[in-house]
C-alpha positions in Angstrom: 167.3 39.8 62.6 166.6 36.8 62.9 164.4 36.2 59.3 165.1 38.2 56.5 162.1 40.3 55.7 162.8 39.7 52.0 160.7 36.6 52.7 157.8 37.9 53.7 157.2 40.0 51.6 158.3 43.0 49.0 158.1 46.3 48.6 157.9 47.9 45.5 158.9 51.3 44.6 156.6 54.5 44.7 154.6 56.2 47.2 153.3 54.5 50.2 156.8 53.0 51.4 155.7 53.0 54.5 152.2 51.1 54.5 154.4 48.6 52.6 157.0 47.9 55.2 154.6 47.7 58.3 152.6 45.5 56.1 155.1 43.6 56.1 156.9 44.0 59.6 153.6 42.8 60.5 152.4 39.9 58.5 156.5 38.6 59.4 155.3 39.5 62.9 152.0 37.6 63.0 153.5 34.6 60.6 156.5 34.4 63.1 158.9 34.9 61.4 159.8 37.7 63.1 159.4 35.6 66.7 158.8 37.3 70.1 162.1 39.6 71.4 163.3 39.5 68.1 165.4 42.9 67.3 163.6 45.5 64.9 166.7 47.2 63.4 166.2 50.2 62.2 169.0 49.9 59.1 168.4 46.3 59.5 164.8 46.9 57.7 165.9 49.9 55.4 168.4 47.3 54.1 166.4 44.6 54.1 163.7 45.8 52.2 165.3 48.2 50.0 164.5 51.8 51.5 165.8 54.5 52.8 165.3 55.0 57.2 162.5 57.2 57.2 160.0 54.7 55.9 161.0 51.6 58.1 161.4 53.8 61.7 157.7 55.1 60.6 156.6 51.5 59.9 158.6 50.1 63.7 156.4 53.2 65.1 153.3 51.6 63.9 153.5 48.3 65.1 154.8 49.6 68.4 151.7 52.1 68.7 149.4 48.6 67.2 151.0 46.6 70.5 152.8 44.3 68.9 156.8 45.7 69.5 158.1 47.0 72.6 161.0 49.9 72.7 162.9 48.1 75.3 166.1 49.9 77.0 169.6 49.8 74.8 168.4 47.3 72.1 165.1 49.7 71.0 161.9 47.6 69.8 161.7 44.2 70.0 158.5 42.0 69.5 156.4 41.9 71.6 155.9 39.0 74.3 152.0 39.0 74.8 152.0 36.5 77.9 148.5 35.8 79.1 147.7 38.1 81.9 148.1 40.6 78.6 146.1 38.7 76.5 143.0 38.7 79.4 143.0 42.4 79.4 142.6 42.0 75.7 139.6 39.7 75.9 137.9 41.9 77.9 137.4 44.3 75.6 137.4 42.5 72.8 134.3 40.9 74.2 132.3 44.0 74.6 133.5 45.2 71.3 132.7 42.2 69.8 129.3 41.8 71.1 128.9 45.4 70.0 129.9 44.4 66.5 127.2 41.5 66.4 124.4 43.9 67.3 124.9 46.3 64.7 126.2 44.2 62.2 122.0 42.6 62.4 121.0 45.5 62.0 122.7 46.2 58.4 123.2 42.9 56.9 120.6 41.2 53.7 120.0 37.6 53.6 122.8 37.4 50.5 125.3 38.7 53.6 124.1 36.0 55.9 124.4 33.1 53.0 128.1 34.5 52.4 128.4 34.1 55.8 126.8 30.4 56.2 129.5 29.2 53.8 132.2 30.7 55.5 131.5 28.5 59.0 130.8 25.3 56.2 134.7 26.1 55.1 135.3 26.9 58.9 133.6 23.4 60.1 135.2 21.6 57.3 138.9 22.5 58.6 138.1 21.6 61.8 137.7 18.6 61.3 141.0 18.4 59.1 142.7 19.7 62.4 144.2 21.7 60.2 145.1 24.2 62.8 146.0 27.0 60.6 143.0 27.3 58.7 140.7 27.0 61.5 142.6 30.3 62.8 142.2 31.9 59.1 138.8 31.5 59.0 137.8 32.3 62.4 139.3 36.0 61.6 138.4 36.3 58.6 134.5 35.5 60.7 134.9 38.3 62.7 136.1 41.0 60.6 133.5 40.1 58.1 131.2 40.7 61.0 133.4 44.1 62.3 133.1 45.1 58.7 129.3 45.0 58.6 128.6 46.9 61.6 129.2 49.5 59.4 131.1 51.9 62.3 134.4 53.5 61.8 135.5 54.4 64.8 134.2 50.8 65.9 136.4 48.7 63.3 139.4 50.9 64.0 139.6 49.9 67.8 139.2 46.2 66.7 141.9 46.7 64.4 144.4 47.7 66.4 144.3 44.9 68.6 143.8 42.2 65.8 147.4 42.1 65.9 147.0 40.7 69.5 144.0 38.9 69.0 145.4 36.9 66.0 148.3 35.8 69.0 146.0 35.0 71.2 143.9 32.7 69.2 147.4 30.9 68.3 147.6 30.5 72.1 143.8 29.9 73.1 143.7 27.3 70.0 143.7 23.8 71.8 142.6 24.8 75.0 139.3 23.6 76.2 138.0 22.1 72.5 138.5 25.8 72.2 137.9 25.1 67.9 134.6 22.9 68.2 133.5 25.5 70.8 134.2 28.3 68.2 132.3 26.3 65.2 129.2 25.9 67.3 129.0 29.4 69.2 129.7 31.1 65.9 126.3 28.8 64.2 124.3 31.0 67.0 125.8 34.1 66.1 124.6 33.7 62.5 121.5 31.8 63.4 120.5 35.2 65.8 121.8 37.3 62.9 119.3 35.6 60.0 116.5 36.4 63.0 117.6 40.0 63.2 117.3 39.3 67.1 120.6 42.2 67.7 120.3 41.6 71.6 120.5 37.5 70.9 123.7 37.6 68.8 125.5 40.3 71.3 124.8 38.3 74.1 126.8 35.0 72.1 129.0 36.6 70.7 129.8 38.2 74.2 129.7 34.8 75.7 131.8 33.6 72.6 134.7 35.8 73.9 134.0 35.2 77.5 134.5 31.7 76.9 137.9 32.3 75.4 139.2 34.3 78.9 138.5 32.1 81.1 140.1 29.3 78.9 143.4 32.1 79.4 142.6 32.4 83.1 142.4 28.2 83.6 145.9 28.3 81.1 147.4 30.8 83.7 146.2 29.0 86.7 147.4 25.8 85.7 151.2 27.7 84.7 151.3 28.8 87.6 150.4 25.8 89.5 153.3 23.8 87.7 155.7 26.8 88.4 154.6 26.0 92.0 155.1 22.7 92.2 158.7 22.7 89.6 159.6 25.3 92.6 158.7 23.3 95.8 160.6 19.9 93.8 163.7 22.5 93.5 163.6 22.9 96.8 162.8 19.4 98.4 
């Protein structure tokens, strides 16, 4: 592998080796220590984490099931390359589920929870003012995670959690497109205000519009890339 896994985290001896190995792999992928195209060699993972091949193999299988790795002939599992078409499909699903989570959360949360979300929003706004993209991505993810947790629907949370790694990759892709950070913080403000007003339908609608804007930015980026590729091809043909 290109990057040693022991730089990402350590696995302690005892039970739960598969869970630990999975988290190390997942974090390494999401932190780009294992970039797209990296081969996930079970023997090498086992060696670097000082575990047997069985938990290493199971951890890789979980990474594949989450959509963060693909099986390729002659290479085995490799870290996925998620293109704009795939990300757009993820946002189709995310729009519906995140909207539902916002409505359900509105029905369950108290004022103290809303105040905590408000404080998180303020921290997020400061990170954007400081142009700290890494912190923006982290706090954006935490905002959505808190709403999903507050929805109180295990099936919904599991469905969104299975997409979480791909959503994080999508955030990296879209964070600087179309004024994404500034627009995101304004839309988050609208969701919080709707939740505080106990208007679940409005919270759902604002959240869905928020995700749809991200989807639209992906479509625009895809069109730009296609146009650039077409122009380059014409130059080569000419």
